[in-house]
N, C-alpha and C positions, 0 to 999 in steps of 0.2 A: 208296544211301539217298536218299529224297526230299529236296529242298532245304529246304523249310520246312513245318512243321506249323502250321496255322492253328487257333486256338481262338476260338470266338465268345464274345460277352459272356455269353450264357446258360451256356455251358460254364465260363467263369471263375467265374461266380457259384456254380455247382454245386461247383466245386473248393473254393471258400471254405467252403461248407456242409459238404463232406466233411471238410475240415481241422478245422472247429469241432466236428463231432460225433465224429470218430475220434481227433483229436489227431495225425494223420498227414498229411503233405503228399502230394498226388497229383501224379504227373508229367504226366498227361493225362486228359482226360475226353471221352468220345464219347457223344453222344445218338443212340440208335438207334431212330428212330420205328417202323421196320418190326418190330423185336423188342420194342417197348414197354419199353425198358430203358436204363439208363445204365451205361456201362462206364468204370471208373476203372483207370488203370494206376499201380501203386505201385512204389517202388524195391525192389530186392532186400532181403529180410530184414524187410520191414514188413507182410507179410500178416497175421501173427498180431495185432499191435496194431490193425490196421485192421478185422479181423473181430471181435475181442473175445472174451472168454470165453464159450463156448457160442453164439457168433454174435450176442450181444446188441448189440454196437455197430453191426454192419451192419443188423440188424433195426431199430434206432432210426433209422438213416439212411434206410432204405426208407420208414418212416413219415413222416419229414420231407419227403422229395422225392416221396412218393406214386407211386413207380415201383419196379420191380425194379432192384436194383443188383448188378453183377457186377464182381469184381476180378481183375486179371491182374498178376502180378509181372513187372516189366520185366527184360530182359537185353540187353546189347549184341550177343550172339550170336543171329542170326536163328533158327537151329534150336532153341535153348533157349527163346527167346521164344515161338515157335509152339507148342512142347511145353507151355509154361505156359498158353497161351491155350486149348489143347485139353484140358487137365487132365493134367498131366505124370505123375501116377501110372499112367495107363492107356496112355500112349504109350511104345513101346519105343525108337523111334529116329526122328529127322527128318533128312532130307537135302535140300539145296538144289541144284537143277540149273539150268543155263542152257540154254534152247532155241536152236535155230539162228536164230530171228528176234530173239534178244536178250532175250526175256522170261524171268523167273525163275519156277521152279515148285518148291514144297516137296512132298515125299513123306513123309507121316507113317505109320509102321508101328505097328500095334497087334495084339493077339490078337483072334481071331474073337469071343471071349467079351466083350471090352471095346469092340468097335467101336461099339455103340449108345451107350455112355457117352461115347465120344470125340466122336461126331457130335452127341449131345444131342438132346432132344426137338424134332422138326421141323427138325433141322440147326442149332440155335441155337449150339452150341459151335463147329461148323465155320465158321459165318458170322462169329462173333466173331473167330476166328483169322484168317479171310480179310481182314476189315476192318483188323485190326491189322497183319497182315503187309504189306498194301499200303501202309498209312499210314507204317510205319516203315522197311520194307526194299524197297519197290517190287516185292513178290512178288505176281503176279496170281492164281495158282491154288494151291490146296492139295489134293492127292490123298491120301485116307486109305485105306490098303491093309492087309490082314491078312497075317500071316506065313504 
């Protein structure tokens, strides 16, 4: 696990806005300028309250911050966390392997039918999972394979 996660002042401010709008504390906030989005990591079991009935709460938050907002449920288990970041309902299994050079690699399995949903438009979901896996578990690469 990386030694320390640094949160900028802007990210702290966004975490405060997130808490005020949703009533849920976020564990982390990542501004992704390449994807023009803000990624919030919430504790296990708090996705429902953060999203709100029919997605109303998250839509309100998006209007306030004027950017797309994505949520990922945290887990201490790297495989589960990566599955959450990819969209767990479409991921069959995630395995973490160590390469000979010491780098860690995650291999996420999905069905051929769901591979597009796991990758996301333009690879957005895969990139979100890669950012989070590196930030929390020092995993450099995620390979998405079909069964």
